[in-house]
N, C-alpha and C positions, 0 to 999 in steps of 0.2 A: 327632587330631579332637577339638574342642571339644565340648561338649553344656554344654544349656540349663541353667543350674539346677535343681535341684528343685523343683517345684510350679507353672513357668514352662509358661507352652504356646510353641512354637516358633514364629518369625513366620512372618507370612505377609504378600502381597503388596496393596499398597494397593488394587488392584483386584479382590482376591479377599476381604477384608472387604466393600468397597462392594458387590459380588455378594450376601453373604452379609447383611450388613441389608438388601438390597431384598427379599431372599425372606421375611425374617421380618417385614417392615411389613405385607408384604399390601398396598403400594398398588403401583398399575402403572405405569410412567412413559409417555407416550407422546412421540414424536419431537417437535420443534417444528414448528410449520406453518412453510412456505417464505414467507418476505414476498414481495408482489407486484416484480417485478423495477423494477429503478429503471430513471429515464430514462437512455437514451441517451448524452444531451450534460447534464447539472446545469442547472439552471434557479436564479435566483439573481442578486443583485448585487453588483458590487465579487470581492473576492478571494475571499469566501467561495466562490462559483461554479470556482473555479478550482485547479488543483495546481500546486505552484509544484515546477522542478527546478531544478539546479545542474550545471553543466560546470566542468570544470579547463581552462585552456587556459595558453599561454607567455606570458608576462606583455606581449612582444611584439606576440602576437596581440591581448593585452587593448590594449594601446596603438593599435593599428591599428582595433581596432574601435571605439576612445572619439573617435578622427578622425576615422572615415568618417562616427559619428554626429552630430559638431559639424559637419563639413560640410554635413550634408543638413538640418541640422535637425531631426532626431530624436531619439529616444531609443534606449539599446541595446537596451531591452525590443521597439521595433517593430521592430529590426534582427533581432532575435532570433527574432520571429514571424514574419517575413517570410524566414527563412531554413529556418525547420522546414514551411513552406508549400511553397517550392522544392523540399524534404526528399521530402513526402507526392507532390506530383507526381512527381518522379522516380520514385518507387515504385510509383503507380499508386493511389495513395489520394488522397481529398479534400482541399483545402486548410481546414481548419480551427481552425486556429490561431489 
C-alpha cells in the first residue's frame, strides 16, 4: 500500500475541490436561464440555413445517379432532395427537404 508523502494532503476529486471552493466563496451560482426555443426550421439565406449530410454508396450506384442527373438535366443535389421527400412521404412525414 502506498502512502502519500508526509506533509501532503490526500488527493481529492476535481468535483470535491470545486464544491469546496464554491462553499468558501459565498457566491451562489444560478442555473442558466433557458433561451427561447429556436424556430422549427432555420430562417436564413443560402447554405447557412441548411445542414449537410453525407452518404456512402457503391461506385456503380454513384455512376447511375450521375447518369440520371445528366439525362434529366438536374443536379445530384436535386435528385437527393427529391429522394428524401419521397422517403419522408413514405413514412408519413411532410416533404420538407
